[in-house]
C-alpha positions in Angstrom: 91.2 106.8 83.7 93.9 108.4 85.7 96.2 106.1 87.8 95.2 107.9 90.9 91.4 107.3 90.3 92.1 103.7 89.4 94.1 103.3 92.6 91.3 104.8 94.7 88.6 102.7 93.1 90.6 99.4 93.4 91.6 100.2 97.0 88.0 101.0 97.9 86.8 97.7 96.5 89.7 95.8 98.1 88.8 97.4 101.5 85.2 96.3 101.2 86.4 92.7 100.8 88.9 93.0 103.6 86.5 94.5 106.0 84.2 91.6 105.5 87.1 89.2 105.7 88.3 90.7 109.0 85.0 91.4 110.7 82.1 89.7 108.9 82.7 86.4 110.7 81.8 88.2 113.9 78.2 88.5 112.7 77.8 85.4 110.5 80.1 82.7 111.9 80.0 83.6 115.6 78.9 80.1 116.6 81.0 78.3 113.9 84.2 76.5 114.6 87.2 78.9 114.4 88.7 77.0 111.4 85.5 77.6 109.4 85.6 81.4 110.1 89.3 81.4 109.2 88.7 79.5 105.9 85.8 81.8 104.9 87.9 84.9 105.8 90.8 83.7 103.8 88.5 83.0 100.8 87.2 86.6 101.0 90.7 88.0 101.5 91.9 86.3 98.3 89.6 88.7 96.4 90.9 91.6 98.4 94.5 90.8 97.4 93.5 90.4 93.8 92.4 94.1 93.9 94.9 95.5 96.4 98.1 94.3 94.6 97.2 96.0 91.3 96.0 99.0 93.1 99.3 99.5 94.8 101.3 98.8 91.6 99.2 101.4 89.7 99.3 103.9 92.6 103.0 103.6 93.1 103.4 105.1 89.6 102.1 108.4 90.8 102.4 108.3 94.6 105.2 107.8 97.0 104.9 104.7 99.2 104.0 106.9 102.2 101.3 108.7 100.3 99.9 105.3 99.1 99.8 104.1 102.7 97.9 107.2 104.0 95.5 106.9 101.1 94.9 103.3 102.1 94.2 104.3 105.7 91.7 107.0 104.7 89.9 104.6 102.5 90.0 102.0 105.3 88.3 104.3 107.7 85.8 105.5 105.1 84.8 101.8 104.4 84.9 100.7 108.1 82.6 103.3 109.6 79.6 102.6 107.4 80.3 98.9 107.7 80.3 99.1 111.5 77.3 101.4 111.8 75.0 100.0 109.1 76.0 96.4 108.6 77.2 95.4 112.1 74.7 97.7 113.8 77.3 99.2 116.1 76.4 102.6 117.5 78.0 105.7 115.9 80.8 107.1 118.0 82.3 110.5 117.9 85.7 108.7 118.0 85.2 108.0 114.3 85.0 111.7 113.6 88.1 112.4 115.7 90.0 109.6 113.9 89.0 111.0 110.6 90.2 114.4 111.5 93.6 112.9 112.6 93.7 111.2 109.2 93.0 114.5 107.5 96.1 115.8 109.3 98.1 112.9 108.1 96.9 113.5 104.5 98.0 117.2 104.8 101.5 116.3 106.1 102.0 113.5 103.6 100.6 115.2 100.5 101.1 118.9 101.0 104.1 119.4 103.2 107.6 118.6 102.2 
């Protein structure tokens, strides 16, 4: 498997964990004490780091640091929108589309312009 594909898959999996760590407590631990939400989020984030660190090490073999960061942002938005709409039941907003278009511009400038 190519390093780029490994990076994308690992970053996607890490983003799923991180999205739940950052926002899942808003649904499941709303009435819990803050320290409980923090402890659960940290526990979930541990798995995110176990995927993100190797993803960045593998990705940095074939991508610049800036390209790796933009890739991460694209994946983050790609994970966040379905999470917000389907899991958290937030209404879809056209701002998501506009943000995605801005990220496509960032991808263009980071990957295809020198």
